[in-house]
C-alpha positions in Angstrom: 11.8 -8.0 63.6 8.2 -7.4 62.8 7.4 -6.8 59.2 4.1 -5.5 58.0 2.0 -7.5 55.6 2.6 -5.0 52.8 6.4 -5.2 53.2 6.2 -9.0 52.8 4.0 -8.6 49.7 6.5 -6.1 48.3 9.4 -8.4 49.0 7.7 -11.3 47.3 6.9 -9.2 44.2 10.5 -8.0 44.0 11.8 -11.5 44.4 9.4 -12.7 41.6 10.6 -9.9 39.4 14.2 -10.8 40.0 13.5 -14.5 39.1 11.7 -13.4 36.0 14.6 -11.2 34.9 17.1 -13.9 35.6 15.0 -16.3 33.5 15.0 -13.9 30.6 18.7 -13.4 30.7 19.2 -17.2 30.9 16.9 -17.8 27.9 18.7 -15.2 25.8 22.1 -16.6 26.6 21.0 -20.1 25.9 19.5 -19.1 22.5 22.7 -17.2 21.6 24.9 -20.2 22.5 22.6 -22.5 20.6 22.8 -20.4 17.4 26.6 -20.1 17.6 27.4 -23.8 18.2 28.4 -24.4 14.6 29.9 -20.9 14.0 32.8 -20.4 16.3 34.5 -17.8 14.1 32.1 -14.9 14.0 28.9 -13.7 15.5 25.8 -14.5 13.5 23.4 -11.7 12.6 20.1 -12.3 14.4 18.2 -10.2 11.9 19.3 -12.5 9.0 18.2 -15.5 10.9 14.9 -13.8 11.7 14.3 -13.2 8.0 14.9 -16.9 7.3 12.5 -17.9 10.1 9.9 -15.4 8.9 10.1 -16.8 5.3 9.8 -20.3 6.7 6.7 -19.4 8.8 5.1 -17.7 5.7 5.8 -20.8 3.7 4.4 -23.0 6.4 1.1 -21.0 6.4 0.9 -21.4 2.6 1.7 -25.1 3.0 -1.2 -25.5 5.5 -3.7 -23.7 3.3 -6.3 -26.2 2.1 -6.6 -24.9 -1.5 -3.3 -23.4 -2.4 -1.1 -26.1 -0.8 -2.0 -28.5 -3.6 -1.7 -26.0 -6.4 1.8 -24.9 -5.5 3.1 -28.1 -3.9 6.2 -28.4 -6.1 7.2 -24.7 -5.6 6.6 -24.9 -1.9 8.9 -27.9 -1.5 11.6 -26.3 -3.6 11.5 -23.0 -1.6 11.5 -24.9 1.7 14.7 -26.8 0.6 16.3 -23.5 -0.5 15.5 -21.8 2.9 16.9 -24.9 4.8 20.1 -24.8 2.7 20.6 -21.1 3.3 20.1 -21.5 7.0 22.6 -24.4 7.2 25.2 -22.6 5.2 24.8 -19.4 7.2 25.0 -21.1 10.6 28.0 -23.3 9.7 31.5 -21.9 9.1 34.7 -23.9 8.7 37.0 -23.5 11.7 39.9 -23.5 9.2 38.8 -20.0 8.1 40.0 -18.7 11.4 43.6 -19.8 10.5 43.5 -17.6 7.4 43.0 -14.4 9.4 41.9 -11.4 7.3 41.5 -13.6 4.2 39.1 -15.9 6.2 37.1 -12.9 7.4 36.8 -11.7 3.8 35.6 -15.1 2.8 32.9 -15.1 5.5 31.7 -11.7 4.4 31.6 -12.7 0.8 29.7 -15.9 1.7 27.2 -13.8 3.8 26.6 -11.4 0.9 26.0 -14.4 -1.5 23.6 -15.9 1.0 21.8 -12.6 1.4 21.2 -12.5 -2.4 20.1 -16.2 -2.4 17.6 -15.4 0.4 16.4 -12.4 -1.6 15.8 -14.6 -4.6 14.0 -17.2 -2.5 11.8 -14.7 -0.8 11.0 -13.2 -4.2 9.9 -16.6 -5.4 7.6 -16.9 -2.4 6.3 -13.4 -3.2 5.6 -14.5 -6.8 3.5 -17.4 -5.4 1.5 -15.0 -3.3 1.1 -12.6 -6.2 -0.2 -15.4 -8.4 -2.7 -16.3 -5.7 -3.8 -12.7 -5.5 -4.1 -12.6 -9.3 -1.8 -9.7 -9.7 0.1 -9.3 -12.9 2.9 -7.2 -11.6 5.5 -9.1 -9.6 8.1 -7.7 -7.4 11.3 -7.3 -9.4 14.2 -6.9 -6.9 16.9 -6.6 -9.6 15.4 -3.5 -11.1 15.1 -1.9 -7.6 18.7 -2.7 -6.8 19.9 -1.1 -10.0 17.7 1.9 -9.7 18.2 2.6 -6.0 21.7 1.9 -4.8 20.9 3.2 -1.3 18.7 0.1 -0.6 20.7 -3.0 0.1 19.3 -6.6 -0.4 18.5 -6.8 3.3 16.1 -3.9 3.1 14.5 -5.2 0.0 14.1 -8.6 1.6 12.4 -6.9 4.5 10.0 -5.1 2.1 9.2 -8.4 0.3 8.5 -10.2 3.6 6.2 -7.4 4.7 4.4 -7.6 1.3 4.1 -11.4 1.8 2.7 -10.7 5.3 -0.1 -8.5 3.7 -0.9 -11.3 1.2 -1.2 -13.8 4.0 -3.6 -11.6 5.8 -5.8 -11.5 2.6 -5.6 -15.3 2.1 -6.3 -16.3 5.7 
C-alpha cells in the first residue's frame, strides 16, 4: 500500500498521543498505589494529602527565606514535625481495624476527623507566623468561625487558611 506523507505524519502523531495517555494513566496508577501502600483498609482522600503537602511547601518557602527563617526557626521546626506526624498517621492504618468491621470503620473516620482538626491547628499556627511577619494584629481564629458558621467544616477552613498563607507568601517573596 502506498500511504501519503500526511497520513504517516497523522499516524505518528496519534501514536505519540496514545503513548502520552498511557504514560499519564501509568503515573496516576503508580502514585495511587504508592499512597496506599500502608493503608490497605480504606482509600485515602487525595485532597487531605494535598493540603498537607501544600502546608509543607509553604513552610519550606518560609524556611528558605533569608530573614524570617532565623526569626521563626523554632516554630518552623515544630510545625514541620507536626505536619510530618499528621501525614504518617493519616497514611498508616492498622490492618487489625479491618477485622473489627463497622467498629473499625468508625475508628478510622474518628481518627481522620481528629487529624483534620490537628491539621487545621497546625495550618493556623503557620498562618499566625505569616501574620506576624506581615505585622497584622488580627489573627485567623478558626474556633470562632466553626462555632459561628456550622456550614463550614474544618476542611473548608483549612483551605481558606492555606489560600491566605499563599497570599502572604506572594507578599514576602
